[in-house]
C-alpha positions, -999 to +999 in steps of 0.1 A: -727-320-484-746-340-511-726-337-544-742-366-563-743-362-600-781-361-611-785-368-648-818-361-664-835-393-676-839-380-710-803-370-714-788-407-699-788-426-730-767-397-745-732-409-756-702-390-736-687-389-769-714-367-785-709-341-759-681-312-765-659-314-734-623-312-728-601-340-742-588-346-708-626-350-692-633-374-722-603-393-717-607-397-678-647-406-683-636-431-707-608-446-686-634-453-659-659-469-683-684-442-687-696-444-721-732-427-718-742-397-695-762-422-676-731-438-661-722-407-644-757-406-627-751-413-589-716-405-589-703-381-561-680-350-577-659-355-547-652-390-556-645-377-591-620-353-578-598-385-565-596-397-598-560-397-616-557-366-635-590-351-626-585-318-607-608-288-599-610-276-634-620-309-647-647-313-622-658-281-626-661-285-661-682-316-656-703-298-631-709-272-658-722-297-684-745-315-657-761-281-647-765-272-683-786-305-689-804-303-656-818-268-666-826-280-702-804-255-719-780-278-732-759-269-764-741-298-779-718-276-800-701-257-774-684-262-741-704-245-711-684-216-695-674-234-662-671-200-644-708-191-648-720-228-644-703-242-617-711-212-595-699-215-558-692-251-560-659-259-540-636-289-543 
């Protein structure tokens, strides 16, 4: 299964700190050295799930953010609804 993260080119320079995400996801990404959304481009969701403190809910949250960005309906003021946006993705 191809589970690579694809961040649209226009969103890649956007700072992760400017995105409304959970503190857990924010800390995990910071700990892994991700500063802008473009740092996530090309990573695999399945690899992300293996990172320390990064469980299914956290991966699904990131997937929701990525899908919002891909569909151009990102609202930086609110967190995406993980259940709506993650669809049938299984970890």
